[in-house]
C-alpha positions as CSV (number, residue, x, y, z in Angstrom):
1,X,22.7,23.1,23.8
2,X,21.7,19.6,23.1
3,X,18.2,18.2,22.2
4,X,15.7,17.8,25.0
5,X,14.6,14.4,23.9
6,X,11.8,14.2,26.4
7,X,10.3,17.5,25.3
8,X,10.7,16.4,21.6
9,X,8.9,13.1,22.3
10,X,6.0,14.9,24.0
11,X,5.8,17.5,21.1
12,X,5.6,14.8,18.5
13,X,3.2,12.7,20.5
14,X,0.7,15.5,21.2
15,X,0.8,16.7,17.6
16,X,0.4,13.2,16.1
17,X,-2.4,12.4,18.4
18,X,-4.3,15.6,17.7
19,X,-4.0,15.3,13.9
20,X,-4.8,11.6,13.9
21,X,-7.8,12.0,16.2
22,X,-9.2,14.7,13.9
23,X,-9.0,12.5,10.8
24,X,-10.6,9.5,12.6
25,X,-13.4,11.7,14.0
26,X,-14.1,13.2,10.6
27,X,-14.6,9.7,9.1
28,X,-16.5,7.6,11.7
29,X,-17.8,5.2,9.0
30,X,-14.3,4.1,8.1
31,X,-12.1,1.4,9.7
32,X,-8.6,2.8,10.3
33,X,-6.1,0.0,10.5
34,X,-2.7,1.8,10.5
35,X,-0.8,4.9,11.5
36,X,2.8,5.6,10.8
37,X,5.6,8.2,11.3
38,X,7.8,8.4,8.2
39,X,10.0,10.7,6.2
40,X,13.0,10.6,8.4
41,X,16.0,9.2,6.7
42,X,18.8,7.4,8.4
43,X,21.2,8.3,5.6
44,X,23.5,11.2,6.6
45,X,22.4,14.5,5.1
46,X,22.7,18.2,5.8
47,X,19.7,18.3,8.3
48,X,17.4,16.1,10.3
49,X,13.7,16.8,9.7
50,X,10.6,16.3,11.7
51,X,8.5,13.2,10.7
52,X,5.4,13.2,8.7
53,X,2.2,11.5,9.9
54,X,0.2,9.0,7.8
55,X,-3.0,7.1,8.3
56,X,-5.1,4.8,6.3
57,X,-8.4,3.0,6.4
58,X,-9.6,-0.2,4.8
59,X,-12.2,1.7,2.8
60,X,-9.6,4.3,1.5
61,X,-7.2,1.5,0.6
62,X,-9.8,-0.3,-1.5
63,X,-11.0,2.9,-3.2
64,X,-7.5,4.0,-4.1
65,X,-6.7,0.5,-5.5
66,X,-9.9,0.6,-7.7
67,X,-8.9,4.1,-9.0
68,X,-5.4,2.8,-9.8
69,X,-6.8,-0.2,-11.6
70,X,-9.2,2.0,-13.6
71,X,-6.3,4.4,-14.6
72,X,-4.2,1.4,-15.8
73,X,-7.1,0.2,-18.0
74,X,-7.5,3.7,-19.4
75,X,-3.8,3.9,-20.2
76,X,-4.0,0.6,-22.0
77,X,-6.8,2.0,-24.2
78,X,-9.4,-0.5,-22.9
79,X,-13.0,0.6,-23.0
80,X,-14.3,0.2,-19.5
81,X,-17.9,0.8,-20.5
82,X,-17.9,-2.0,-23.2
83,X,-19.8,-5.1,-22.2
84,X,-17.2,-7.9,-21.8
85,X,-19.6,-10.4,-23.4
86,X,-20.3,-8.2,-26.4
87,X,-19.9,-9.8,-29.8
88,X,-20.6,-8.6,-33.4
89,X,-24.0,-9.8,-34.7
90,X,-23.6,-13.0,-36.7
91,X,-25.9,-11.6,-39.4
92,X,-23.9,-8.4,-39.8
93,X,-22.3,-9.3,-43.1
94,X,-21.3,-7.3,-46.1
95,X,-22.6,-8.0,-49.6
96,X,-19.2,-9.3,-50.6
97,X,-19.3,-11.7,-47.6
98,X,-22.7,-12.9,-48.6
99,X,-21.6,-13.5,-52.2
100,X,-18.7,-15.5,-51.0
101,X,-20.8,-17.9,-48.9
102,X,-21.6,-19.9,-52.0
103,X,-17.9,-20.5,-52.7
104,X,-17.3,-21.5,-49.1
105,X,-19.9,-24.1,-48.9
106,X,-17.8,-26.6,-50.7
107,X,-15.1,-26.3,-48.0
108,X,-17.4,-26.7,-45.0
109,X,-17.0,-30.4,-44.6
110,X,-13.2,-30.3,-44.5
111,X,-13.2,-27.4,-42.1
112,X,-15.6,-29.1,-39.7
113,X,-13.1,-31.8,-39.0
114,X,-10.3,-29.3,-38.4
115,X,-12.6,-27.1,-36.3
116,X,-13.4,-30.0,-34.1
117,X,-9.7,-30.6,-33.5
118,X,-9.2,-26.9,-32.9
119,X,-12.1,-26.8,-30.4
120,X,-10.5,-29.5,-28.4
121,X,-7.2,-27.6,-28.4
122,X,-9.0,-24.4,-27.4
123,X,-10.7,-26.2,-24.4
124,X,-7.3,-27.3,-23.2
125,X,-5.9,-23.8,-23.6
126,X,-8.9,-22.3,-21.7
127,X,-8.4,-24.8,-18.9
128,X,-4.7,-23.8,-18.6
129,X,-5.6,-20.1,-18.8
130,X,-8.0,-20.5,-15.9
131,X,-5.4,-22.3,-13.8
132,X,-2.8,-19.6,-14.5
133,X,-5.3,-16.9,-13.7
134,X,-6.2,-18.5,-10.4
135,X,-2.5,-18.8,-9.5
136,X,-1.9,-15.2,-10.5
137,X,-4.8,-14.0,-8.4
138,X,-3.5,-15.9,-5.4
139,X,-0.1,-14.4,-5.8
140,X,-1.6,-10.9,-6.1
141,X,-3.6,-11.4,-3.0
142,X,-0.5,-12.3,-1.1
143,X,1.4,-9.3,-2.5
144,X,-1.5,-7.0,-1.6
145,X,-1.0,-7.8,2.1
146,X,2.8,-8.0,2.3
147,X,4.7,-5.3,4.1
148,X,6.1,-4.0,0.8
149,X,2.7,-3.5,-0.7
150,X,0.7,-0.2,-0.8
151,X,-1.3,-1.5,2.3
152,X,1.7,-0.8,4.5
153,X,3.5,2.0,2.5
154,X,2.7,5.3,4.2
155,X,3.6,7.4,1.2
156,X,0.9,5.6,-0.8
157,X,-1.9,6.1,1.8
158,X,-4.9,8.3,1.4
159,X,-3.7,10.5,4.3
160,X,0.0,10.3,3.7
161,X,1.8,13.6,4.4
162,X,0.4,15.3,7.5
163,X,3.0,17.8,8.9
164,X,3.1,17.6,12.6
165,X,4.8,20.9,13.3
166,X,4.7,24.2,11.3
167,X,7.6,26.6,11.1
168,X,9.2,28.0,13.1
169,X,8.7,25.2,15.6
170,X,9.6,22.5,13.1
171,X,12.8,24.4,12.1
172,X,13.8,24.9,15.7
173,X,13.7,21.1,16.4
174,X,15.4,20.3,13.1
175,X,18.2,22.8,13.8
176,X,18.7,21.4,17.3
177,X,19.0,17.8,16.1
178,X,21.3,18.7,13.2
179,X,23.5,20.6,15.5
180,X,23.7,17.7,17.9
181,X,24.6,15.4,15.0
182,X,27.4,17.7,14.2
183,X,28.7,17.6,17.7
184,X,28.1,13.9,18.7
185,X,27.9,12.2,15.3
186,X,25.1,11.5,12.9
187,X,24.7,7.8,13.9
188,X,24.4,8.4,17.6
189,X,21.9,11.3,17.1
190,X,19.7,9.4,14.6
191,X,19.6,6.4,16.8
192,X,18.3,8.5,19.7
193,X,15.8,10.1,17.4
194,X,14.4,6.8,16.2
195,X,14.2,5.6,19.8
196,X,12.0,8.7,20.4
197,X,9.8,8.0,17.4
198,X,9.3,4.3,18.4
199,X,8.2,5.5,21.9
200,X,5.7,7.9,20.2
201,X,4.3,5.0,18.1
202,X,3.7,3.0,21.2
203,X,2.0,5.8,22.9
204,X,-0.3,6.9,20.1
205,X,-1.4,3.3,19.4
206,X,-2.5,2.9,23.0
207,X,-4.4,6.2,23.0
208,X,-6.0,5.9,19.5
209,X,-7.1,2.3,20.0
210,X,-10.0,3.6,21.9
211,X,-11.2,5.5,18.9
212,X,-10.8,2.9,16.2
213,X,-12.8,-0.2,15.4
214,X,-9.8,-2.5,14.9
215,X,-6.5,-3.0,16.7
216,X,-4.5,-0.1,15.2
217,X,-1.1,-0.9,13.9
218,X,1.3,2.0,14.7
219,X,4.9,2.1,13.6
220,X,7.9,4.0,12.3
221,X,8.4,3.5,8.6
222,X,11.9,3.4,7.1
223,X,13.0,1.4,4.0
224,X,16.4,0.6,5.4
225,X,15.2,-0.8,8.7
226,X,11.6,-1.8,7.9
227,X,11.5,-5.2,9.5
228,X,13.4,-4.3,12.6
229,X,11.2,-1.2,13.2
230,X,8.1,-3.4,12.9
231,X,9.4,-5.7,15.6
232,X,10.1,-2.8,17.9
233,X,6.8,-1.0,17.3
234,X,4.2,-3.8,17.0
235,X,2.8,-6.1,19.7
236,X,3.6,-9.9,19.3
237,X,-0.1,-10.4,18.4
238,X,0.1,-7.8,15.6
239,X,3.3,-9.3,14.2
240,X,1.7,-12.8,14.2
241,X,-1.5,-11.5,12.5
242,X,-0.1,-9.1,9.9
243,X,3.5,-10.2,9.3
244,X,3.9,-13.9,10.3
245,X,6.9,-14.1,7.9
246,X,8.9,-12.0,10.3
247,X,8.7,-14.6,13.1
248,X,12.0,-16.1,13.9
249,X,12.2,-19.9,13.9
250,X,12.7,-21.5,17.3
251,X,16.2,-22.9,17.7
C-alpha cells in the first residue's frame, strides 16, 4: 500500500500548527519571524523520517547571540567584569622604579623627540584600526542576516527540534514512505514528500500570520536545495525583503 499523501499533509499541518501556536501563545511579548520544517534529508538512506518543527523570535535570536559572544570571551580568558578603561595608577611604582627615576632623567629629552614621532605613528595606526573595525562590523552585520547565518538556520534556533508526531504514528508514516521509496525509487518518493512539506509551509504561514506581529517566514529547510526551497515557499515580497540576492536578473 502506498502513502496517502493527502492524509500525510494534513497530519503534518495539524501537528505543526498546534505546536507552533502553543509556543507563540506562551510568549506573547516576543516577535516570531520564522518557522521551518527541517531534518528531512534528500540523500538516500535506509529510511525517510518525519520532519522537525523549528521557530524563532527576534528576541530569542538576540539573546542567544549575546550568550554565544559571552561564551567566546570566556573561552579566550577575557575578564568580562573588568572595566575596559581601567589602567594601572601612574603613582603605583616600586622602590626600585623610584630609585631609577634619577638615572632616567638624563634621557628624557632624547626620548621626548622619539615619543612625539611614535605618537604620530600611533594616531595613524588608530585611524586605520578604526576604519578596519568599521568595515568588519559592516561585514558581520551582512553575515548576520544572510540565509546561511544563524538567523535562518533552524537547527540553531531557540525552538529547534520539536517532534511533530510521537511513536507509533511517526514510525508508521516513516515505514510507509520508506516502503514506497523501495518500490518506486528514492528520488520520486522524496520529491513527492518535499512537495507535501512545501504545501504545509504555505498553509501554516497563512494560518499563523494572524497570531504573529510580523509577516511570518515559513519554509522547508534543506542544505542541498536551500535557495530553491526558499523560492518555492516564500512570497515574492518576502524574498525581496529578506533575500534580495536570490532575485534573478531580468533578461
